MIDOSE-1310 file (N, C-alpha, C; in nm, 2 decimals, decimal comma, always signed):
residues 129
mhat	+0,08/-0,12/+0,00/+0,00/+0,00/+0,00/+0,09/+0,12/+0,00; +0,06/+0,22/-0,09/+0,13/+0,34/-0,09/+0,05/+0,45/-0,01; +0,11/+0,50/+0,09/+0,04/+0,60/+0,18/+0,03/+0,73/+0,11; -0,09/+0,79/+0,11/-0,11/+0,92/+0,05/-0,16/+1,02/+0,15
ddfa	-0,16/+1,15/+0,12/-0,22/+1,25/+0,21/-0,37/+1,23/+0,22; -0,44/+1,18/+0,12/-0,58/+1,16/+0,13/-0,61/+1,05/+0,23; -0,53/+0,94/+0,22/-0,53/+0,83/+0,32/-0,51/+0,89/+0,46; -0,41/+0,98/+0,48/-0,37/+1,03/+0,61/-0,49/+1,12/+0,66
tstf	-0,55/+1,20/+0,57/-0,66/+1,29/+0,61/-0,77/+1,21/+0,66; -0,81/+1,10/+0,59/-0,92/+1,02/+0,63/-0,89/+0,95/+0,76; -0,77/+0,89/+0,77/-0,74/+0,82/+0,89/-0,74/+0,91/+1,01; -0,68/+1,03/+1,00/-0,67/+1,12/+1,10/-0,81/+1,17/+1,15
atvl	-0,89/+1,20/+1,05/-1,03/+1,25/+1,08/-1,11/+1,14/+1,16; -1,09/+1,01/+1,12/-1,16/+0,90/+1,18/-1,12/+0,89/+1,33; -0,99/+0,89/+1,35/-0,94/+0,88/+1,49/-0,98/+1,00/+1,57; -0,97/+1,12/+1,52/-1,01/+1,24/+1,59/-1,16/+1,24/+1,63
qawq	-1,24/+1,19/+1,53/-1,39/+1,18/+1,56/-1,41/+1,08/+1,67; -1,34/+0,97/+1,67/-1,36/+0,87/+1,78/-1,31/+0,93/+1,91; -1,21/+1,00/+1,92/-1,16/+1,07/+2,04/-1,27/+1,17/+2,09; -1,32/+1,25/+2,00/-1,42/+1,35/+2,04/-1,55/+1,28/+2,09
dafn	-1,59/+1,17/+2,02/-1,71/+1,10/+2,07/-1,69/+1,04/+2,21; -1,58/+0,98/+2,23/-1,55/+0,92/+2,36/-1,54/+1,03/+2,47; -1,47/+1,14/+2,43/-1,45/+1,26/+2,53/-1,59/+1,31/+2,57; -1,68/+1,33/+2,47/-1,81/+1,39/+2,50/-1,90/+1,29/+2,57
ardv	-1,88/+1,16/+2,56/-1,96/+1,06/+2,63/-1,90/+1,03/+2,77; -1,78/+1,10/+2,80/-1,71/+1,07/+2,92/-1,67/+0,92/+2,94; -1,64/+0,86/+2,82/-1,61/+0,72/+2,81/-1,45/+0,71/+2,82; -1,40/+0,71/+2,95/-1,26/+0,71/+2,97/-1,20/+0,58/+2,91
tgmt	-1,27/+0,47/+2,93/-1,21/+0,34/+2,88/-1,21/+0,34/+2,73; -1,31/+0,39/+2,66/-1,31/+0,40/+2,51/-1,21/+0,50/+2,46; -1,19/+0,61/+2,54/-1,09/+0,71/+2,50/-0,95/+0,66/+2,51; -0,92/+0,59/+2,62/-0,78/+0,55/+2,64/-0,75/+0,43/+2,55
alfa	-0,85/+0,36/+2,50/-0,83/+0,25/+2,41/-0,78/+0,30/+2,27; -0,80/+0,43/+2,25/-0,75/+0,49/+2,12/-0,60/+0,52/+2,13; -0,54/+0,51/+2,25/-0,40/+0,54/+2,26/-0,32/+0,41/+2,26; -0,19/+0,42/+2,22/-0,10/+0,31/+2,23/-0,06/+0,29/+2,37
ddal	-0,02/+0,17/+2,41/+0,01/+0,14/+2,54/+0,12/+0,23/+2,60; +0,21/+0,27/+2,52/+0,32/+0,36/+2,56/+0,31/+0,50/+2,51; +0,19/+0,55/+2,49/+0,17/+0,68/+2,43/+0,23/+0,79/+2,52; +0,28/+0,89/+2,45/+0,32/+1,02/+2,52/+0,20/+1,11/+2,51
fqgl	+0,17/+1,18/+2,62/+0,05/+1,26/+2,63/+0,08/+1,39/+2,70; +0,06/+1,51/+2,63/+0,08/+1,64/+2,69/-0,06/+1,71/+2,67; -0,14/+1,70/+2,77/-0,27/+1,77/+2,77/-0,25/+1,92/+2,80; -0,35/+1,98/+2,85/-0,35/+2,12/+2,89/-0,30/+2,14/+3,03
spnl	-0,24/+2,04/+3,09/-0,17/+2,05/+3,22/-0,02/+2,06/+3,19; +0,06/+2,09/+3,29/+0,20/+2,11/+3,27/+0,28/+1,97/+3,27; +0,21/+1,86/+3,29/+0,28/+1,73/+3,31/+0,27/+1,65/+3,18; +0,39/+1,59/+3,14/+0,39/+1,50/+3,04/+0,36/+1,36/+3,10
lvgr	+0,26/+1,29/+3,04/+0,22/+1,16/+3,08/+0,26/+1,06/+2,99; +0,28/+0,94/+3,04/+0,32/+0,82/+2,95/+0,23/+0,70/+2,99; +0,17/+0,65/+2,88/+0,09/+0,53/+2,90/-0,06/+0,55/+2,93; -0,14/+0,45/+2,90/-0,28/+0,45/+2,91/-0,33/+0,48/+3,05
daia	-0,27/+0,42/+3,15/-0,32/+0,44/+3,29/-0,31/+0,59/+3,33; -0,20/+0,66/+3,30/-0,18/+0,80/+3,33/-0,28/+0,88/+3,25; -0,30/+0,85/+3,12/-0,39/+0,92/+3,04/-0,54/+0,91/+3,09; -0,57/+0,79/+3,13/-0,71/+0,76/+3,19/-0,73/+0,85/+3,31
eyyr	-0,63/+0,86/+3,40/-0,64/+0,95/+3,52/-0,66/+1,09/+3,48; -0,59/+1,14/+3,38/-0,61/+1,28/+3,33/-0,75/+1,30/+3,28; -0,81/+1,21/+3,20/-0,94/+1,23/+3,15/-1,05/+1,21/+3,26; -1,02/+1,14/+3,37/-1,11/+1,13/+3,48/-1,13/+1,26/+3,55
lvpe	-1,02/+1,34/+3,54/-1,02/+1,47/+3,61/-1,09/+1,59/+3,53; -1,13/+1,56/+3,41/-1,20/+1,66/+3,33/-1,33/+1,69/+3,40; -1,36/+1,82/+3,42/-1,49/+1,85/+3,49/-1,61/+1,80/+3,41; -1,71/+1,75/+3,49/-1,84/+1,71/+3,43/-1,90/+1,82/+3,34
gvra	-1,95/+1,78/+3,23/-2,01/+1,88/+3,14/-1,93/+1,94/+3,03; -1,79/+1,93/+3,04/-1,71/+1,98/+2,94/-1,72/+1,90/+2,81; -1,73/+1,96/+2,70/-1,75/+1,90/+2,57/-1,64/+1,95/+2,48; -1,60/+1,86/+2,38/-1,50/+1,89/+2,28/-1,56/+1,90/+2,15
eatp	-1,52/+2,00/+2,07/-1,56/+2,01/+1,93/-1,43/+2,02/+1,85; -1,39/+1,91/+1,79/-1,26/+1,90/+1,72/-1,28/+1,92/+1,57; -1,19/+1,99/+1,51/-1,19/+2,01/+1,36/-1,05/+1,97/+1,31; -1,05/+1,87/+1,23/-0,92/+1,82/+1,17/-0,86/+1,93/+1,08
gkah	-0,73/+1,94/+1,09/-0,65/+2,03/+1,00/-0,57/+1,95/+0,90; -0,45/+1,98/+0,88/-0,36/+1,91/+0,79/-0,31/+1,78/+0,85; -0,31/+1,68/+0,77/-0,26/+1,55/+0,80/-0,16/+1,50/+0,69; -0,06/+1,43/+0,73/+0,04/+1,38/+0,64/+0,07/+1,24/+0,67
alde	+0,08/+1,15/+0,57/+0,12/+1,01/+0,59/+0,28/+1,01/+0,60; +0,33/+0,95/+0,70/+0,47/+0,92/+0,71/+0,50/+0,80/+0,63; +0,42/+0,70/+0,64/+0,42/+0,58/+0,56/+0,29/+0,50/+0,58; +0,28/+0,38/+0,55/+0,15/+0,31/+0,56/+0,12/+0,27/+0,71
hgvv	+0,22/+0,30/+0,80/+0,20/+0,27/+0,94/+0,20/+0,39/+1,03; +0,22/+0,51/+0,97/+0,23/+0,63/+1,05/+0,16/+0,75/+0,99; +0,09/+0,83/+1,07/+0,02/+0,95/+1,02/+0,05/+1,06/+1,13; +0,07/+1,18/+1,09/+0,08/+1,29/+1,18/-0,02/+1,39/+1,13
gfas	-0,08/+1,47/+1,23/-0,18/+1,57/+1,19/-0,20/+1,67/+1,30; -0,27/+1,78/+1,26/-0,31/+1,89/+1,35/-0,46/+1,90/+1,35; -0,51/+1,96/+1,46/-0,65/+1,98/+1,47/-0,67/+2,10/+1,56; -0,79/+2,16/+1,55/-0,83/+2,27/+1,64/-0,94/+2,21/+1,72
vrfa	-0,95/+2,24/+1,85/-1,06/+2,19/+1,93/-1,10/+2,30/+2,03; -1,24/+2,31/+2,04/-1,30/+2,40/+2,13/-1,35/+2,32/+2,25; -1,31/+2,35/+2,37/-1,37/+2,28/+2,49/-1,47/+2,38/+2,54; -1,60/+2,33/+2,53/-1,71/+2,42/+2,58/-1,73/+2,38/+2,73
gteg	-1,72/+2,48/+2,81/-1,74/+2,45/+2,96/-1,89/+2,45/+3,00; -1,91/+2,42/+3,12/-2,04/+2,43/+3,18/-2,06/+2,58/+3,21; -2,18/+2,61/+3,26/-2,22/+2,74/+3,30/-2,11/+2,80/+3,40; -2,07/+2,92/+3,37/-1,97/+2,98/+3,45/-1,82/+2,94/+3,42
mpdr	-1,80/+2,85/+3,33/-1,67/+2,81/+3,29/-1,65/+2,85/+3,14; -1,55/+2,94/+3,12/-1,53/+2,99/+2,98/-1,48/+2,87/+2,89; -1,52/+2,89/+2,76/-1,47/+2,80/+2,66/-1,32/+2,81/+2,64; -1,25/+2,71/+2,60/-1,11/+2,71/+2,58/-1,08/+2,66/+2,44
qarl	-1,00/+2,73/+2,37/-0,96/+2,69/+2,23/-0,82/+2,63/+2,24; -0,80/+2,52/+2,17/-0,67/+2,46/+2,18/-0,63/+2,40/+2,04; -0,50/+2,38/+2,02/-0,45/+2,31/+1,90/-0,40/+2,18/+1,95; -0,42/+2,08/+1,86/-0,37/+1,94/+1,89/-0,28/+1,90/+1,78
sltl	-0,18/+1,83/+1,82/-0,09/+1,76/+1,72/-0,09/+1,61/+1,77; -0,11/+1,52/+1,68/-0,12/+1,38/+1,70/-0,03/+1,30/+1,61; +0,04/+1,20/+1,66/+0,10/+1,11/+1,58/+0,03/+0,97/+1,60; -0,01/+0,92/+1,49/-0,09/+0,79/+1,49/+0,00/+0,68/+1,44
rrng	-0,01/+0,56/+1,50/+0,07/+0,45/+1,46/-0,03/+0,33/+1,44; -0,01/+0,26/+1,33/-0,10/+0,14/+1,30/-0,04/+0,03/+1,38; -0,13/-0,04/+1,45/-0,10/-0,16/+1,53/-0,19/-0,27/+1,48; -0,14/-0,35/+1,39/-0,23/-0,45/+1,32/-0,33/-0,38/+1,23
aawr	-0,45/-0,40/+1,25/-0,56/-0,33/+1,18/-0,60/-0,20/+1,24; -0,56/-0,18/+1,37/-0,61/-0,06/+1,44/-0,51/+0,05/+1,44; -0,56/+0,17/+1,44/-0,48/+0,29/+1,45/-0,48/+0,34/+1,60; -0,37/+0,37/+1,65/-0,36/+0,42/+1,79/-0,28/+0,55/+1,79
iamf	-0,32/+0,63/+1,89/-0,25/+0,76/+1,91/-0,12/+0,73/+1,99; -0,01/+0,76/+1,92/+0,12/+0,73/+1,99/+0,17/+0,86/+2,06; +0,13/+0,97/+2,01/+0,17/+1,10/+2,07/+0,06/+1,20/+2,06; +0,02/+1,26/+2,17/-0,09/+1,36/+2,17/-0,03/+1,48/+2,24
hace	-0,04/+1,60/+2,17/+0,00/+1,72/+2,23/-0,10/+1,83/+2,21; -0,14/+1,89/+2,32/-0,24/+2,00/+2,32/-0,18/+2,13/+2,37; -0,21/+2,24/+2,31/-0,17/+2,37/+2,36/-0,28/+2,46/+2,35; -0,30/+2,54/+2,45/-0,41/+2,64/+2,44/-0,38/+2,75/+2,34
svsl	-0,48/+2,78/+2,26/-0,46/+2,89/+2,16/-0,48/+3,02/+2,23; -0,39/+3,11/+2,19/-0,39/+3,25/+2,25/-0,40/+3,35/+2,14; -0,46/+3,46/+2,16/-0,47/+3,56/+2,06/-0,35/+3,65/+2,07; -0,29/+3,68/+1,96/-0,17/+3,77/+1,96/-0,21/+3,91/+1,94
a	-0,34/+3,94/+1,93/-0,38/+4,08/+1,90/-0,40/+4,15/+2,03
């Protein structure tokens, strides 16, 4: 199989949608299943996390009612087993909690027939104006 950017865009969008669906359902088990066992994870906290157990604990601490609206950006195939991509995400808070805009960068790795998030990096978007 020859990896193309169309393939990468489709793969990235599928994994990002699965992440968003699990996040919004507060399905920590489903969300962490999207990650590789040894995934590197940099969320919107200052700590770098490694592995599914640490990632699960991070998502358990997300306040009730927070929802994610992710929009895929550019994705690129490294080869037939690797995809990198960027996305924008809006985290909508509950009443009294302001929305937060963030940028995501993900590295996806194929493990058999399944794609897993090997690296997840989020940074809050800030206005330079």
